[in-house]
N, C-alpha and C positions, 0 to 999 in steps of 0.2 A: 371379441371372440364370439363366435356363434356355434351352436350345436344344433343338429337336426334331430327332430323327434318324429317318429311315425305314430300317428293317431288315427285309427280307423281308415287306413289307406291314404291319409293325407300327410304331406310333409309340412311340418310346422317349424319355422325357424325361431329359435329361442336364444335370446342374448343372455350369456352368463356374465356375471359381474366379477371383475378381478378386485380383490380387496384393495382398498386405497393404500397408497404408499406415502409415508410421511416424508414430504420433500420441503417442509418449511425450513427456512434458513434461521439459524441462531441469531438473535438480535445483536449480541456482542460481536459475533463474527462480522455481521453486516456493518456495524459501526466502525470496526477496526479497518475493514477494507475501504470504506468510504474515507476514513481519516488518512491512511497512508497512500490511498489511491488518488488523492487530489492532485491536480496538476502541480508539478515541481516538488511535491513533498518527498517522494522517493529519492529524487536526486539530492535534495537538501540533506536528508537523513544519511545518504551514502557519503556525502562530503563531510558531514560531522563524524561519521564512523571512521573516516580516513584521517581525521585529525584537524580539519578546519575548525577554527574557533571564533575567528573575527568575521564580522559582516562582510568585509571586502574579500576575505579568503573564500567565503562561500560563493559570493558573486562571481569571482574568477574561476571557481571550480565548476560552475554550472552555466555554460554558455546560453545566452538568451534569456536568462532570469533577470527580471527588473528589480530595482531597489524596492519598489512598492509591494510587489508580490512576495519578495523574500521577507520583508517586514511583516506582512500579513500572515504568511505561513509560520514564521517563527513565533508570533503571538499565539496562533492556534495550537502549535506544538507545546508551547509553554503552558497554556491553559489546560492541556490534557496531561501535563506532568511528564512529558517526554523530553523536553528541553528545559534547561535552566539558564536564565540570563544572569550573568555575573557582572556587576559594576565595580570596577577598580577605581577608587577615589584618588586619582592621580591628576596631574596637569600635563596634558589634557586628559580628560576622563577616558578610560579604556573600558570597552564593553566586550565581553566574550560570551559565547554560547557553548554550552556543553550538554551532552546527553545525560540524562538521569539514569538511574538503574533501570527504570522502566524503558527508557530509550535504548539503552545498550542491549536489552533483551530482543530488540528487533534485528540485531546483527545477523542471526541465522536466517531470518526471513529475507533480508536484503541480499545476503550472500547467495541464497538459493535462487532468488529472482535474477541476480547478476549472472549466475551460471546458466539459467534457463535462457536468458536473453542472448548470451554468447552463442548458444547452440541453435536457437529457433528464430530469433529476430534478424531479418535481413533487410536493412535499410540502405545498403550500399556503403555504409561507413564502417571503418574498422576502429576499434577502441581498445585501450588497455584495460583489461579486467583484472582487478586485484582485490 
């Protein structure tokens, strides 16, 4: 922004400074977005919120997700306390994944993102949003 000042018949352009705006991003927000924004993580969380508990259930719920990436993402989510891995000592051993309380708190976030996607994302594919 510039202001013009008359001084002894001469126009002088003077720059006025706008006070700085605090636009720094909260580190916790940034970490959260990076965590749930990683490739496949949102879809995995959505599948878990819809009731998928077994590895194969999640793989079938998320087309294109590989075993290796699902395993990697589940370990990351477990390390963050969002997913709990439960081993049932049966024959054969049965392993289930469940959201922790912390993970269930993401339900509103996933639901809001699902609604936003239904309205604004146009990739030519229809899907059932629930």
